[in-house]
N, C-alpha and C positions, 0 to 999 in steps of 0.2 A: 613455494609451498602451495600456492593456488593452482599452479599447473599440475603438480603432483596429485593434489586432491581431485582435480577434474579428471585426471587420467584414471583414478580409482572409482569414478562414477559419482562423485559428489558434485553438486552444483554450487560453486562458490558464489557468494554475493560480495560485492565491494560497495559499501555504503559510505558516502562522504569522501570520495577520492578528490580532495580539493586541488591537488596539483596535477591530476591527470596521469599519474604514474602507471596506472594499470590499464589504460585505454587500449593500447596496442595489443597487449596480451589477451584482453577480453575479446577484441575484434578477431584476432587470429584464431582464437578457440571457438569462434562462431557465436559468441555471446552478444548481448544487447547492451549498448551504452546509452543511457538517458542523461542528457545534459540539462541541468537545472541551474537557475540563477537569474539575476536581473538581466533582462533582454535576451535570455538564452533558453527559456522554457519555464514551466511552472508545474506545480503539483497542487491539485485541489483536494485538500484533506477532508472536505465535507462531501465529496462525491461518493455516493454509495457503491460505485463500481457496477459490477454485473449482478448485484444482489436482487434488484427488482426483476430483471429478466429471469433469473433463476427461480425466484418465487412464483412468477407466472408459469414457468414450465412445470414446476411442482404442482401448482393448482390444476393445470391442464391434465396432469397424470392422476388427479384425484388425491393428491397427498397434501390436503389443506393444512394439516398440523405442521408439516415441515415447511410449508410456505409461510405460515405465520411466524415460525421460529426464524426463518431467513430474514424476513422483514424486520422483526424485533431486533435481531442481531445487528443489522445495518443501522437501524435507528439508534441503538445503544452505542455503536462506534461513533456515529455522528455526534451524539450528545457528549460523549467523552472528549471529543476533539474541541467542541465549543467550550466546554468547561476548562480544558487545558489552555486554550487561547485566551480566555478571560483571565485565568490565573496568571499567565505570563504577562499580559497587558497591565493588570492591576497590581501585580506583585502580591497577590493574596487570592485565595479561592473565593468564588462567589458565595454569598450567604443568602438566607431566605429573605 
């Protein structure tokens, strides 16, 4: 199914391939395999990614309103991840 969708122009994503069943197909189709796990890689969910650079480029182009929105969006995503991590750790959402 994934190969057929890729042939029709859809970019399939395989998230959580725990057994590595799709690695060969993804590599053969020119895709990217990112290995995560203990001792094999990591994912920093608090990293704002390219949002800071994008905001700076927008400011350089005189689009200050869009830059503010890009920074606010990155901050909001980070805040949501912190709340999610606290909720998972404490088995309850944070309170005031």
